[in-house]
PDB file of N, H, CA, C and O in Angstrom:
ATOM      1  N   MET A   1      91.457  72.331  88.520  1.00  0.00           N
ATOM      2  CA  MET A   1      91.033  73.548  88.248  1.00  0.00           C
ATOM      3  C   MET A   1      91.693  74.570  88.775  1.00  0.00           C
ATOM      4  O   MET A   1      91.871  74.654  89.990  1.00  0.00           O
ATOM      5  N   LYS A   2      92.253  75.711  87.679  1.00  0.00           N
ATOM      6  H   LYS A   2      92.109  75.643  86.692  1.00  0.00           H
ATOM      7  CA  LYS A   2      93.255  76.621  88.235  1.00  0.00           C
ATOM      8  C   LYS A   2      92.601  77.806  88.302  1.00  0.00           C
ATOM      9  O   LYS A   2      91.699  78.064  87.505  1.00  0.00           O
ATOM     10  N   LYS A   3      92.926  78.534  89.122  1.00  0.00           N
ATOM     11  H   LYS A   3      93.659  78.324  89.770  1.00  0.00           H
ATOM     12  CA  LYS A   3      91.864  80.216  89.404  1.00  0.00           C
ATOM     13  C   LYS A   3      93.120  80.881  89.238  1.00  0.00           C
ATOM     14  O   LYS A   3      94.142  80.250  89.506  1.00  0.00           O
ATOM     15  N   THR A   4      93.203  82.247  88.773  1.00  0.00           N
ATOM     16  H   THR A   4      92.372  82.760  88.556  1.00  0.00           H
ATOM     17  CA  THR A   4      93.967  83.429  88.492  1.00  0.00           C
ATOM     18  C   THR A   4      93.685  84.310  89.658  1.00  0.00           C
ATOM     19  O   THR A   4      92.768  83.972  90.406  1.00  0.00           O
ATOM     20  N   ASN A   5      94.337  85.370  89.903  1.00  0.00           N
ATOM     21  H   ASN A   5      95.082  85.645  89.296  1.00  0.00           H
ATOM     22  CA  ASN A   5      94.222  86.617  90.577  1.00  0.00           C
ATOM     23  C   ASN A   5      94.388  87.656  89.799  1.00  0.00           C
ATOM     24  O   ASN A   5      95.486  87.995  89.357  1.00  0.00           O
ATOM     25  N   SER A   6      92.876  88.475  89.480  1.00  0.00           N
ATOM     26  H   SER A   6      91.985  88.200  89.839  1.00  0.00           H
ATOM     27  CA  SER A   6      92.851  89.477  88.807  1.00  0.00           C
ATOM     28  C   SER A   6      92.083  90.132  89.588  1.00  0.00           C
ATOM     29  O   SER A   6      91.358  90.869  88.920  1.00  0.00           O
ATOM     30  N   GLY A   7      91.883  90.218  90.757  1.00  0.00           N
ATOM     31  H   GLY A   7      92.472  89.619  91.300  1.00  0.00           H
ATOM     32  CA  GLY A   7      91.337  91.176  91.508  1.00  0.00           C
ATOM     33  C   GLY A   7      89.911  91.039  91.555  1.00  0.00           C
ATOM     34  O   GLY A   7      89.167  91.823  92.144  1.00  0.00           O
ATOM     35  N   PHE A   8      89.601  90.166  91.009  1.00  0.00           N
ATOM     36  H   PHE A   8      90.205  89.529  90.531  1.00  0.00           H
ATOM     37  CA  PHE A   8      87.927  89.639  90.605  1.00  0.00           C
ATOM     38  C   PHE A   8      87.878  87.947  91.555  1.00  0.00           C
ATOM     39  O   PHE A   8      88.821  87.208  91.837  1.00  0.00           O
ATOM     40  N   ALA A   9      86.745  87.826  91.778  1.00  0.00           N
ATOM     41  H   ALA A   9      85.979  88.427  91.548  1.00  0.00           H
ATOM     42  CA  ALA A   9      86.650  86.498  92.025  1.00  0.00           C
ATOM     43  C   ALA A   9      85.076  85.634  91.746  1.00  0.00           C
ATOM     44  O   ALA A   9      83.954  86.047  92.039  1.00  0.00           O
ATOM     45  N   VAL A  10      85.360  84.645  91.249  1.00  0.00           N
ATOM     46  H   VAL A  10      86.272  84.310  91.011  1.00  0.00           H
ATOM     47  CA  VAL A  10      84.492  84.056  90.545  1.00  0.00           C
ATOM     48  C   VAL A  10      83.087  83.966  91.503  1.00  0.00           C
ATOM     49  O   VAL A  10      81.942  84.093  91.068  1.00  0.00           O
ATOM     50  N   THR A  11      83.406  83.758  92.679  1.00  0.00           N
ATOM     51  H   THR A  11      84.336  83.655  93.031  1.00  0.00           H
ATOM     52  CA  THR A  11      82.375  84.058  93.754  1.00  0.00           C
ATOM     53  C   THR A  11      81.507  84.746  93.490  1.00  0.00           C
ATOM     54  O   THR A  11      80.303  84.502  93.411  1.00  0.00           O
ATOM     55  N   THR A  12      82.197  85.875  93.298  1.00  0.00           N
ATOM     56  H   THR A  12      83.175  86.073  93.362  1.00  0.00           H
ATOM     57  CA  THR A  12      81.024  86.967  93.406  1.00  0.00           C
ATOM     58  C   THR A  12      80.022  87.346  91.987  1.00  0.00           C
ATOM     59  O   THR A  12      79.210  88.251  91.800  1.00  0.00           O
ATOM     60  N   HIS A  13      80.407  86.417  91.272  1.00  0.00           N
ATOM     61  H   HIS A  13      81.067  85.681  91.424  1.00  0.00           H
ATOM     62  CA  HIS A  13      79.441  86.894  90.077  1.00  0.00           C
ATOM     63  C   HIS A  13      78.346  86.097  90.538  1.00  0.00           C
ATOM     64  O   HIS A  13      77.250  86.373  90.052  1.00  0.00           O
ATOM     65  N   PHE A  14      78.402  85.259  91.291  1.00  0.00           N
ATOM     66  H   PHE A  14      79.293  85.035  91.687  1.00  0.00           H
ATOM     67  CA  PHE A  14      77.050  84.791  91.836  1.00  0.00           C
ATOM     68  C   PHE A  14      76.327  85.145  93.012  1.00  0.00           C
ATOM     69  O   PHE A  14      75.310  84.553  93.374  1.00  0.00           O
ATOM     70  N   GLN A  15      76.837  86.087  93.599  1.00  0.00           N
ATOM     71  H   GLN A  15      77.663  86.567  93.305  1.00  0.00           H
ATOM     72  CA  GLN A  15      76.316  86.897  94.315  1.00  0.00           C
ATOM     73  C   GLN A  15      74.705  87.491  94.112  1.00  0.00           C
ATOM     74  O   GLN A  15      74.430  88.114  93.087  1.00  0.00           O
ATOM     75  N   ASP A  16      73.798  87.273  95.045  1.00  0.00           N
ATOM     76  H   ASP A  16      74.022  86.767  95.878  1.00  0.00           H
ATOM     77  CA  ASP A  16      72.630  87.769  94.968  1.00  0.00           C
ATOM     78  C   ASP A  16      71.846  87.150  93.219  1.00  0.00           C
ATOM     79  O   ASP A  16      71.210  87.945  92.527  1.00  0.00           O
ATOM     80  N   LYS A  17      72.074  85.610  92.763  1.00  0.00           N
ATOM     81  H   LYS A  17      72.591  84.964  93.325  1.00  0.00           H
ATOM     82  CA  LYS A  17      72.047  85.488  91.836  1.00  0.00           C
ATOM     83  C   LYS A  17      71.324  84.382  92.030  1.00  0.00           C
ATOM     84  O   LYS A  17      71.968  83.707  92.834  1.00  0.00           O
ATOM     85  N   ASP A  18      70.164  83.723  91.685  1.00  0.00           N
ATOM     86  H   ASP A  18      69.641  84.271  91.032  1.00  0.00           H
ATOM     87  CA  ASP A  18      69.315  82.370  91.733  1.00  0.00           C
ATOM     88  C   ASP A  18      70.459  81.504  91.981  1.00  0.00           C
ATOM     89  O   ASP A  18      71.596  81.642  91.530  1.00  0.00           O
ATOM     90  N   GLU A  19      69.916  80.386  92.931  1.00  0.00           N
ATOM     91  H   GLU A  19      68.992  80.274  93.297  1.00  0.00           H
ATOM     92  CA  GLU A  19      71.088  79.158  93.207  1.00  0.00           C
ATOM     93  C   GLU A  19      71.071  78.204  91.733  1.00  0.00           C
ATOM     94  O   GLU A  19      71.979  77.379  91.641  1.00  0.00           O
ATOM     95  N   ILE A  20      69.887  78.308  90.375  1.00  0.00           N
ATOM     96  H   ILE A  20      69.149  78.979  90.450  1.00  0.00           H
ATOM     97  CA  ILE A  20      70.352  77.680  89.788  1.00  0.00           C
ATOM     98  C   ILE A  20      71.591  78.353  89.027  1.00  0.00           C
ATOM     99  O   ILE A  20      72.668  77.765  88.929  1.00  0.00           O
ATOM    100  N   VAL A  21      71.444  79.178  88.683  1.00  0.00           N
ATOM    101  H   VAL A  21      70.569  79.656  88.763  1.00  0.00           H
ATOM    102  CA  VAL A  21      72.791  80.047  87.690  1.00  0.00           C
ATOM    103  C   VAL A  21      74.189  79.596  88.047  1.00  0.00           C
ATOM    104  O   VAL A  21      75.030  79.798  87.171  1.00  0.00           O
ATOM    105  N   ARG A  22      74.528  79.124  88.969  1.00  0.00           N
ATOM    106  H   ARG A  22      73.845  78.959  89.680  1.00  0.00           H
ATOM    107  CA  ARG A  22      75.636  78.676  89.736  1.00  0.00           C
ATOM    108  C   ARG A  22      75.575  77.133  89.253  1.00  0.00           C
ATOM    109  O   ARG A  22      76.380  76.482  88.587  1.00  0.00           O
ATOM    110  N   GLU A  23      74.659  76.876  89.676  1.00  0.00           N
ATOM    111  H   GLU A  23      74.005  77.405  90.217  1.00  0.00           H
ATOM    112  CA  GLU A  23      74.438  74.979  89.476  1.00  0.00           C
ATOM    113  C   GLU A  23      74.916  74.740  87.913  1.00  0.00           C
ATOM    114  O   GLU A  23      75.710  73.856  87.592  1.00  0.00           O
ATOM    115  N   ILE A  24      74.105  75.977  86.688  1.00  0.00           N
ATOM    116  H   ILE A  24      73.459  76.695  86.948  1.00  0.00           H
ATOM    117  CA  ILE A  24      74.381  75.413  85.466  1.00  0.00           C
ATOM    118  C   ILE A  24      75.704  75.704  85.042  1.00  0.00           C
ATOM    119  O   ILE A  24      76.156  75.135  84.049  1.00  0.00           O
ATOM    120  N   TYR A  25      76.435  76.599  85.740  1.00  0.00           N
ATOM    121  H   TYR A  25      76.068  77.062  86.547  1.00  0.00           H
ATOM    122  CA  TYR A  25      77.830  77.220  85.567  1.00  0.00           C
ATOM    123  C   TYR A  25      78.545  75.892  85.980  1.00  0.00           C
ATOM    124  O   TYR A  25      79.284  75.300  85.193  1.00  0.00           O
ATOM    125  N   ASP A  26      78.276  75.418  87.339  1.00  0.00           N
ATOM    126  H   ASP A  26      77.676  75.899  87.978  1.00  0.00           H
ATOM    127  CA  ASP A  26      79.215  74.054  87.385  1.00  0.00           C
ATOM    128  C   ASP A  26      79.147  72.961  86.636  1.00  0.00           C
ATOM    129  O   ASP A  26      79.977  72.091  86.375  1.00  0.00           O
ATOM    130  N   ARG A  27      77.838  73.156  86.269  1.00  0.00           N
ATOM    131  H   ARG A  27      77.164  73.863  86.482  1.00  0.00           H
ATOM    132  CA  ARG A  27      78.037  71.934  84.995  1.00  0.00           C
ATOM    133  C   ARG A  27      78.486  71.981  83.667  1.00  0.00           C
ATOM    134  O   ARG A  27      78.952  71.047  83.015  1.00  0.00           O
ATOM    135  N   LEU A  28      78.323  73.059  83.344  1.00  0.00           N
ATOM    136  H   LEU A  28      77.945  73.818  83.874  1.00  0.00           H
ATOM    137  CA  LEU A  28      79.221  73.735  82.164  1.00  0.00           C
ATOM    138  C   LEU A  28      81.031  73.332  81.985  1.00  0.00           C
ATOM    139  O   LEU A  28      81.792  72.822  81.163  1.00  0.00           O
ATOM    140  N   LEU A  29      81.060  74.037  83.542  1.00  0.00           N
ATOM    141  H   LEU A  29      80.442  74.451  84.210  1.00  0.00           H
ATOM    142  CA  LEU A  29      82.686  73.793  83.480  1.00  0.00           C
ATOM    143  C   LEU A  29      82.933  72.532  84.105  1.00  0.00           C
ATOM    144  O   LEU A  29      84.135  72.269  84.130  1.00  0.00           O
ATOM    145  N   SER A  30      82.090  71.544  84.689  1.00  0.00           N
ATOM    146  H   SER A  30      81.113  71.758  84.669  1.00  0.00           H
ATOM    147  CA  SER A  30      82.605  70.111  84.792  1.00  0.00           C
ATOM    148  C   SER A  30      82.472  69.576  82.957  1.00  0.00           C
ATOM    149  O   SER A  30      83.338  68.796  82.561  1.00  0.00           O
ATOM    150  N   ARG A  31      81.824  69.853  82.367  1.00  0.00           N
ATOM    151  H   ARG A  31      81.121  70.487  82.689  1.00  0.00           H
ATOM    152  CA  ARG A  31      81.645  69.366  80.838  1.00  0.00           C
ATOM    153  C   ARG A  31      83.072  69.525  80.466  1.00  0.00           C
ATOM    154  O   ARG A  31      83.849  68.589  80.278  1.00  0.00           O
ATOM    155  N   VAL A  32      83.362  70.827  80.374  1.00  0.00           N
ATOM    156  H   VAL A  32      82.731  71.588  80.527  1.00  0.00           H
ATOM    157  CA  VAL A  32      84.617  71.685  80.206  1.00  0.00           C
ATOM    158  C   VAL A  32      85.885  70.959  80.249  1.00  0.00           C
ATOM    159  O   VAL A  32      86.668  70.611  79.365  1.00  0.00           O
ATOM    160  N   GLU A  33      85.872  70.821  81.551  1.00  0.00           N
ATOM    161  H   GLU A  33      85.236  71.104  82.269  1.00  0.00           H
ATOM    162  CA  GLU A  33      86.940  69.850  82.162  1.00  0.00           C
ATOM    163  C   GLU A  33      87.361  68.689  81.522  1.00  0.00           C
ATOM    164  O   GLU A  33      88.541  68.341  81.475  1.00  0.00           O
ATOM    165  N   GLN A  34      86.457  68.093  81.041  1.00  0.00           N
ATOM    166  H   GLN A  34      85.499  68.375  81.079  1.00  0.00           H
ATOM    167  CA  GLN A  34      86.384  66.901  80.557  1.00  0.00           C
ATOM    168  C   GLN A  34      87.231  66.932  79.209  1.00  0.00           C
ATOM    169  O   GLN A  34      87.379  65.975  78.449  1.00  0.00           O
ATOM    170  N   CYS A  35      87.634  67.908  79.091  1.00  0.00           N
ATOM    171  H   CYS A  35      87.514  68.685  79.708  1.00  0.00           H
ATOM    172  CA  CYS A  35      88.565  68.233  77.700  1.00  0.00           C
ATOM    173  C   CYS A  35      89.830  68.344  77.807  1.00  0.00           C
ATOM    174  O   CYS A  35      90.686  67.996  76.994  1.00  0.00           O
ATOM    175  N   GLY A  36      89.989  68.956  79.073  1.00  0.00           N
ATOM    176  H   GLY A  36      89.294  69.239  79.733  1.00  0.00           H
ATOM    177  CA  GLY A  36      91.813  68.859  79.816  1.00  0.00           C
ATOM    178  C   GLY A  36      91.302  70.629  80.408  1.00  0.00           C
ATOM    179  O   GLY A  36      90.340  71.378  80.236  1.00  0.00           O
ATOM    180  N   PRO A  37      92.332  70.650  81.000  1.00  0.00           N
ATOM    181  CA  PRO A  37      92.754  71.272  82.538  1.00  0.00           C
ATOM    182  C   PRO A  37      91.764  73.176  81.728  1.00  0.00           C
ATOM    183  O   PRO A  37      91.690  73.696  80.615  1.00  0.00           O
ATOM    184  N   VAL A  38      91.334  73.458  82.895  1.00  0.00           N
ATOM    185  H   VAL A  38      91.394  73.035  83.799  1.00  0.00           H
ATOM    186  CA  VAL A  38      90.674  75.019  82.624  1.00  0.00           C
ATOM    187  C   VAL A  38      91.073  75.689  83.514  1.00  0.00           C
ATOM    188  O   VAL A  38      91.224  75.120  84.596  1.00  0.00           O
ATOM    189  N   ILE A  39      91.346  76.911  83.428  1.00  0.00           N
ATOM    190  H   ILE A  39      91.224  77.373  82.550  1.00  0.00           H
ATOM    191  CA  ILE A  39      91.536  78.306  83.681  1.00  0.00           C
ATOM    192  C   ILE A  39      90.459  78.731  84.077  1.00  0.00           C
ATOM    193  O   ILE A  39      89.508  78.272  83.443  1.00  0.00           O
ATOM    194  N   GLU A  40      90.092  79.737  85.226  1.00  0.00           N
ATOM    195  H   GLU A  40      90.864  80.110  85.740  1.00  0.00           H
ATOM    196  CA  GLU A  40      88.966  80.439  85.469  1.00  0.00           C
ATOM    197  C   GLU A  40      89.629  81.849  85.703  1.00  0.00           C
ATOM    198  O   GLU A  40      90.257  82.173  86.712  1.00  0.00           O
ATOM    199  N   GLU A  41      89.391  82.600  84.641  1.00  0.00           N
ATOM    200  H   GLU A  41      88.881  82.337  83.822  1.00  0.00           H
ATOM    201  CA  GLU A  41      89.787  84.073  84.883  1.00  0.00           C
ATOM    202  C   GLU A  41      88.408  84.949  84.947  1.00  0.00           C
ATOM    203  O   GLU A  41      87.750  85.388  84.003  1.00  0.00           O
ATOM    204  N   PRO A  42      88.181  85.065  86.315  1.00  0.00           N
ATOM    205  CA  PRO A  42      86.901  86.318  86.454  1.00  0.00           C
ATOM    206  C   PRO A  42      87.603  87.581  86.509  1.00  0.00           C
ATOM    207  O   PRO A  42      88.558  87.953  87.191  1.00  0.00           O
ATOM    208  N   LYS A  43      86.768  88.257  85.463  1.00  0.00           N
ATOM    209  H   LYS A  43      85.993  87.955  84.908  1.00  0.00           H
ATOM    210  CA  LYS A  43      86.920  89.607  85.102  1.00  0.00           C
ATOM    211  C   LYS A  43      85.587  90.233  85.774  1.00  0.00           C
ATOM    212  O   LYS A  43      84.761  89.676  86.498  1.00  0.00           O
ATOM    213  N   LYS A  44      85.640  91.561  85.308  1.00  0.00           N
ATOM    214  H   LYS A  44      86.311  92.013  84.721  1.00  0.00           H
ATOM    215  CA  LYS A  44      84.788  92.449  86.251  1.00  0.00           C
ATOM    216  C   LYS A  44      83.128  92.218  85.805  1.00  0.00           C
ATOM    217  O   LYS A  44      82.297  92.339  86.705  1.00  0.00           O
ATOM    218  N   THR A  45      82.651  91.880  84.387  1.00  0.00           N
ATOM    219  H   THR A  45      83.326  91.782  83.656  1.00  0.00           H
ATOM    220  CA  THR A  45      81.323  91.534  83.922  1.00  0.00           C
ATOM    221  C   THR A  45      81.465  90.196  83.724  1.00  0.00           C
ATOM    222  O   THR A  45      80.327  89.728  83.742  1.00  0.00           O
ATOM    223  N   SER A  46      82.334  89.260  83.527  1.00  0.00           N
ATOM    224  H   SER A  46      83.258  89.641  83.512  1.00  0.00           H
ATOM    225  CA  SER A  46      82.262  88.005  83.115  1.00  0.00           C
ATOM    226  C   SER A  46      83.215  86.873  83.860  1.00  0.00           C
ATOM    227  O   SER A  46      83.707  87.115  84.962  1.00  0.00           O
ATOM    228  N   ILE A  47      83.415  85.748  83.245  1.00  0.00           N
ATOM    229  H   ILE A  47      83.015  85.551  82.349  1.00  0.00           H
ATOM    230  CA  ILE A  47      84.306  85.013  83.665  1.00  0.00           C
ATOM    231  C   ILE A  47      84.748  84.301  82.628  1.00  0.00           C
ATOM    232  O   ILE A  47      83.985  83.614  81.949  1.00  0.00           O
ATOM    233  N   HIS A  48      86.148  84.405  82.381  1.00  0.00           N
ATOM    234  H   HIS A  48      86.768  84.964  82.932  1.00  0.00           H
ATOM    235  CA  HIS A  48      86.570  83.711  81.011  1.00  0.00           C
ATOM    236  C   HIS A  48      87.320  82.069  80.948  1.00  0.00           C
ATOM    237  O   HIS A  48      88.185  81.809  81.785  1.00  0.00           O
ATOM    238  N   LEU A  49      87.079  81.438  80.322  1.00  0.00           N
ATOM    239  H   LEU A  49      86.377  81.650  79.643  1.00  0.00           H
ATOM    240  CA  LEU A  49      87.638  80.131  80.579  1.00  0.00           C
ATOM    241  C   LEU A  49      88.958  79.957  79.382  1.00  0.00           C
ATOM    242  O   LEU A  49      88.998  80.339  78.213  1.00  0.00           O
ATOM    243  N   VAL A  50      89.876  79.298  80.128  1.00  0.00           N
ATOM    244  H   VAL A  50      89.844  78.988  81.078  1.00  0.00           H
ATOM    245  CA  VAL A  50      91.339  79.473  79.207  1.00  0.00           C
ATOM    246  C   VAL A  50      91.829  78.381  79.317  1.00  0.00           C
ATOM    247  O   VAL A  50      91.627  77.695  80.319  1.00  0.00           O
ATOM    248  N   ASN A  51      92.679  77.933  78.179  1.00  0.00           N
ATOM    249  H   ASN A  51      92.844  78.490  77.365  1.00  0.00           H
ATOM    250  CA  ASN A  51      93.089  76.928  78.417  1.00  0.00           C
ATOM    251  C   ASN A  51      94.317  76.969  77.378  1.00  0.00           C
ATOM    252  O   ASN A  51      94.147  76.425  76.286  1.00  0.00           O
ATOM    253  N   ARG A  52      95.566  77.599  77.672  1.00  0.00           N
ATOM    254  H   ARG A  52      95.703  78.040  78.559  1.00  0.00           H
ATOM    255  CA  ARG A  52      96.488  78.472  76.673  1.00  0.00           C
ATOM    256  C   ARG A  52      95.843  79.395  75.691  1.00  0.00           C
ATOM    257  O   ARG A  52      96.600  80.243  75.219  1.00  0.00           O
ATOM    258  N   THR A  53      94.812  79.404  75.355  1.00  0.00           N
ATOM    259  H   THR A  53      94.197  78.714  75.738  1.00  0.00           H
ATOM    260  CA  THR A  53      94.079  81.015  75.349  1.00  0.00           C
ATOM    261  C   THR A  53      92.223  80.507  75.460  1.00  0.00           C
ATOM    262  O   THR A  53      91.493  79.535  75.267  1.00  0.00           O
ATOM    263  N   ALA A  54      92.166  82.303  76.018  1.00  0.00           N
ATOM    264  H   ALA A  54      92.759  83.093  76.175  1.00  0.00           H
ATOM    265  CA  ALA A  54      90.383  82.117  76.104  1.00  0.00           C
ATOM    266  C   ALA A  54      89.583  81.337  74.770  1.00  0.00           C
ATOM    267  O   ALA A  54      89.785  81.418  73.558  1.00  0.00           O
ATOM    268  N   PHE A  55      88.669  80.615  75.511  1.00  0.00           N
ATOM    269  H   PHE A  55      88.505  80.549  76.495  1.00  0.00           H
ATOM    270  CA  PHE A  55      87.840  79.533  74.742  1.00  0.00           C
ATOM    271  C   PHE A  55      86.269  80.258  74.774  1.00  0.00           C
ATOM    272  O   PHE A  55      85.532  80.265  73.789  1.00  0.00           O
ATOM    273  N   ALA A  56      86.014  80.690  75.725  1.00  0.00           N
ATOM    274  H   ALA A  56      86.613  80.685  76.526  1.00  0.00           H
ATOM    275  CA  ALA A  56      84.686  80.677  76.494  1.00  0.00           C
ATOM    276  C   ALA A  56      84.691  82.311  77.448  1.00  0.00           C
ATOM    277  O   ALA A  56      85.612  82.804  78.099  1.00  0.00           O
ATOM    278  N   GLY A  57      83.516  82.753  77.241  1.00  0.00           N
ATOM    279  H   GLY A  57      82.768  82.353  76.712  1.00  0.00           H
ATOM    280  CA  GLY A  57      83.074  83.874  78.375  1.00  0.00           C
ATOM    281  C   GLY A  57      81.584  83.672  79.001  1.00  0.00           C
ATOM    282  O   GLY A  57      80.565  83.687  78.311  1.00  0.00           O
ATOM    283  N   VAL A  58      81.611  83.477  80.429  1.00  0.00           N
ATOM    284  H   VAL A  58      82.439  83.465  80.989  1.00  0.00           H
ATOM    285  CA  VAL A  58      80.897  83.479  81.004  1.00  0.00           C
ATOM    286  C   VAL A  58      79.890  84.572  81.490  1.00  0.00           C
ATOM    287  O   VAL A  58      80.054  84.835  82.682  1.00  0.00           O
ATOM    288  N   ALA A  59      78.992  85.205  80.943  1.00  0.00           N
ATOM    289  H   ALA A  59      78.859  84.991  79.975  1.00  0.00           H
ATOM    290  CA  ALA A  59      78.101  86.084  81.749  1.00  0.00           C
ATOM    291  C   ALA A  59      76.902  85.660  82.494  1.00  0.00           C
ATOM    292  O   ALA A  59      76.013  84.888  82.136  1.00  0.00           O
ATOM    293  N   THR A  60      77.081  86.490  83.903  1.00  0.00           N
ATOM    294  H   THR A  60      77.803  87.118  84.194  1.00  0.00           H
ATOM    295  CA  THR A  60      75.900  85.549  84.591  1.00  0.00           C
ATOM    296  C   THR A  60      75.280  86.274  84.808  1.00  0.00           C
ATOM    297  O   THR A  60      75.786  87.370  85.049  1.00  0.00           O
ATOM    298  N   ARG A  61      73.418  86.098  84.878  1.00  0.00           N
ATOM    299  H   ARG A  61      73.007  85.208  84.683  1.00  0.00           H
ATOM    300  CA  ARG A  61      72.381  86.531  85.108  1.00  0.00           C
ATOM    301  C   ARG A  61      72.118  86.511  86.529  1.00  0.00           C
ATOM    302  O   ARG A  61      72.775  85.927  87.390  1.00  0.00           O
ATOM    303  N   LYS A  62      70.818  87.397  86.713  1.00  0.00           N
ATOM    304  H   LYS A  62      70.284  87.873  86.014  1.00  0.00           H
ATOM    305  CA  LYS A  62      70.009  87.487  88.004  1.00  0.00           C
ATOM    306  C   LYS A  62      69.640  85.740  88.049  1.00  0.00           C
ATOM    307  O   LYS A  62      70.116  85.025  88.930  1.00  0.00           O
ATOM    308  N   ALA A  63      68.837  85.272  87.094  1.00  0.00           N
ATOM    309  H   ALA A  63      68.451  85.853  86.378  1.00  0.00           H
ATOM    310  CA  ALA A  63      68.011  84.555  87.222  1.00  0.00           C
ATOM    311  C   ALA A  63      67.537  83.944  85.950  1.00  0.00           C
ATOM    312  O   ALA A  63      67.025  84.772  85.196  1.00  0.00           O
ATOM    313  N   VAL A  64      67.571  82.584  85.457  1.00  0.00           N
ATOM    314  H   VAL A  64      67.986  81.912  86.070  1.00  0.00           H
ATOM    315  CA  VAL A  64      67.668  81.900  84.207  1.00  0.00           C
ATOM    316  C   VAL A  64      66.101  82.615  84.004  1.00  0.00           C
ATOM    317  O   VAL A  64      65.339  82.889  84.931  1.00  0.00           O
ATOM    318  N   SER A  65      65.846  82.829  82.580  1.00  0.00           N
ATOM    319  H   SER A  65      66.465  82.606  81.827  1.00  0.00           H
ATOM    320  CA  SER A  65      64.563  83.298  82.000  1.00  0.00           C
ATOM    321  C   SER A  65      63.940  82.463  81.316  1.00  0.00           C
ATOM    322  O   SER A  65      64.709  81.814  80.606  1.00  0.00           O
ATOM    323  N   THR A  66      62.687  82.135  81.192  1.00  0.00           N
ATOM    324  H   THR A  66      62.063  82.662  81.769  1.00  0.00           H
ATOM    325  CA  THR A  66      62.115  80.928  80.769  1.00  0.00           C
ATOM    326  C   THR A  66      61.100  81.451  79.377  1.00  0.00           C
ATOM    327  O   THR A  66      60.438  80.624  78.751  1.00  0.00           O
TER     328      THR A  66
END
């Protein structure tokens, strides 16, 4: 997995969040990487997943709602 330097970090999207939020993201990323290489592009409010072009955006929440 390659990460870009946009001034934002993936890890900051998970600060002060429930642990399950990161676990869900890691599972999603693992599944997506089975289709090919993925670049994580952290933005101010989301994380874009890219392979040639952006194909998904992940916005983290503080907790998982039930």
